[in-house]
TIBADO-689022 format. One record per residue: chain; x, y, z of N, C-alpha, C in turn. Coordinates in steps of 0.1 Angstrom, whole numbers, plus 5000, padded with zeros to 4 digits. Layout:
A,X,Y,Z,X,Y,Z,X,Y,Z
...
% end
This chain:
A,7028,3504,9880,7021,3499,9871,7029,3496,9856
A,7022,3488,9851,7028,3485,9838,7023,3491,9826
A,7031,3492,9814,7033,3504,9804,7017,3499,9796
A,7014,3488,9794,7003,3485,9785,6989,3485,9792
A,6987,3485,9807,6976,3488,9813,6965,3478,9809
A,6967,3467,9805,6959,3457,9802,6957,3456,9789
A,6961,3462,9779,6957,3462,9764,6965,3453,9755
A,6962,3439,9760,6968,3426,9753,6957,3415,9749
A,6959,3408,9741,6948,3400,9733,6942,3394,9742
A,6949,3389,9753,6944,3380,9764,6932,3387,9772
A,6933,3403,9773,6923,3408,9781,6914,3416,9771
A,6917,3418,9760,6907,3423,9751,6895,3411,9748
A,6899,3397,9747,6893,3387,9745,6884,3384,9755
A,6891,3381,9769,6880,3380,9776,6872,3391,9781
A,6873,3406,9778,6866,3413,9781,6853,3416,9770
A,6857,3412,9757,6846,3412,9747,6837,3399,9750
A,6841,3389,9749,6835,3378,9757,6822,3378,9767
A,6829,3384,9779,6821,3389,9792,6811,3402,9787
A,6816,3409,9778,6805,3417,9776,6792,3413,9768
A,6796,3404,9758,6786,3398,9751,6776,3391,9761
A,6784,3385,9771,6775,3376,9782,6766,3390,9790
A,6770,3400,9793,6763,3408,9799,6750,3414,9789
A,6755,3416,9776,6745,3420,9767,6732,3409,9768
A,6740,3397,9766,6727,3385,9763,6719,3384,9779
A,6724,3386,9788,6720,3389,9801,6709,3398,9803
A,6714,3410,9799,6705,3419,9799,6693,3420,9789
A,6692,3414,9780,6680,3408,9769,6671,3398,9778
A,6680,3387,9780,6670,3377,9789,6663,3382,9804
A,6670,3391,9808,6662,3395,9823,6652,3404,9820
A,6652,3413,9806,6639,3419,9806,6628,3413,9799
A,6631,3403,9794,6623,3389,9790,6616,3380,9799
A,6623,3383,9811,6621,3373,9822,6620,3361,9821
A,6633,3357,9811,6637,3344,9811,6648,3337,9819
A,6646,3332,9831,6658,3328,9838,6666,3317,9835
A,6663,3308,9822,6672,3301,9816,6683,3309,9808
A,6678,3320,9801,6688,3328,9794,6697,3336,9801
A,6692,3337,9814,6702,3346,9824,6711,3339,9828
A,6706,3327,9831,6718,3314,9836,6727,3311,9824
A,6722,3313,9811,6733,3309,9800,6742,3323,9799
A,6736,3332,9803,6748,3344,9801,6756,3343,9812
A,6756,3339,9824,6764,3341,9834,6774,3328,9825
A,6769,3316,9823,6779,3309,9817,6791,3315,9809
A,6783,3323,9800,6790,3329,9786,6801,3340,9796
A,6796,3343,9805,6806,3355,9814,6816,3346,9820
A,6814,3337,9827,6824,3327,9830,6836,3323,9818
A,6829,3318,9806,6838,3312,9797,6847,3326,9793
A,6843,3336,9792,6852,3348,9794,6865,3349,9799
A,6862,3345,9812,6872,3345,9824,6881,3334,9822
A,6874,3325,9817,6883,3313,9814,6894,3314,9802
A,6887,3318,9791,6896,3319,9778,6903,3332,9781
A,6903,3343,9788,6910,3353,9791,6923,3348,9798
A,6922,3339,9808,6931,3332,9816,6941,3323,9810
A,6931,3315,9800,6940,3304,9793,6953,3314,9785
A,6946,3324,9777,6953,3333,9766,6965,3339,9776
A,6965,3340,9786,6975,3348,9794,6982,3336,9800
A,6980,3326,9800,6987,3316,9805,6995,3309,9792
A,6989,3312,9783,6996,3311,9767,7007,3320,9764
A,7008,3332,9772,7018,3343,9768,7013,3354,9762
A,6998,3354,9762,6993,3364,9752,6987,3378,9764
A,6990,3377,9775,6987,3384,9786,6999,3394,9789
A,6994,3403,9798,7005,3410,9805,7016,3404,9813
A,7030,3406,9814,7039,3397,9821,7037,3402,9837
A,7039,3392,9842,7040,3393,9857,7053,3402,9862
A,7053,3412,9872,7062,3419,9876,7064,3416,9891
A,7055,3411,9897,7052,3413,9912,7067,3406,9920
A,7068,3410,9928,7080,3407,9937,7095,3410,9931
A,7095,3416,9921,7111,3419,9916,7115,3432,9922
A,7127,3430,9922,7136,3442,9927,7134,3455,9919
A,7139,3466,9925,7137,3479,9913,7147,3476,9901
A,7160,3470,9904,7168,3467,9896,7163,3458,9882
A,7159,3448,9888,7149,3436,9881,7141,3442,9873
A,7129,3452,9877,7121,3455,9871,7124,3466,9861
A,7134,3475,9866,7142,3484,9854,7146,3474,9843
A,7154,3463,9845,7158,3452,9830,7145,3448,9824
A,7134,3446,9836,7124,3438,9825,7118,3448,9818
A,7116,3462,9821,7109,3468,9812,7122,3476,9802
A,7131,3476,9800,7140,3479,9795,7139,3469,9783
A,7138,3455,9783,7139,3446,9778,7128,3445,9768
A,7115,3448,9776,7101,3449,9768,7105,3460,9757
A,7110,3474,9763,7109,3484,9756,7121,3480,9740
A,7131,3473,9741,7137,3470,9730,7130,3460,9722
A,7122,3453,9728,7113,3443,9718,7102,3450,9711
A,7097,3460,9717,7088,3466,9708,7093,3476,9698
A,7105,3480,9696,7112,3488,9687,7115,3482,9675
% end
């Protein structure tokens, strides 16, 4: 597991946009407005795309899959030094 557990600008931005989409969708669901519900699905998808683009731009959690234990240890040490 990573140290930040997803607390990155990319994760927060994507989740906030998706949360707004769910809120909008809930309102339009209660109002029985299918167009509004469809618009909320688009907002949720935009949140996923924005989060993915931000992660690709380096604002997300770094990938550590496929690393050996020594490489993973060096990676963690480098990031710990960068935060200090």
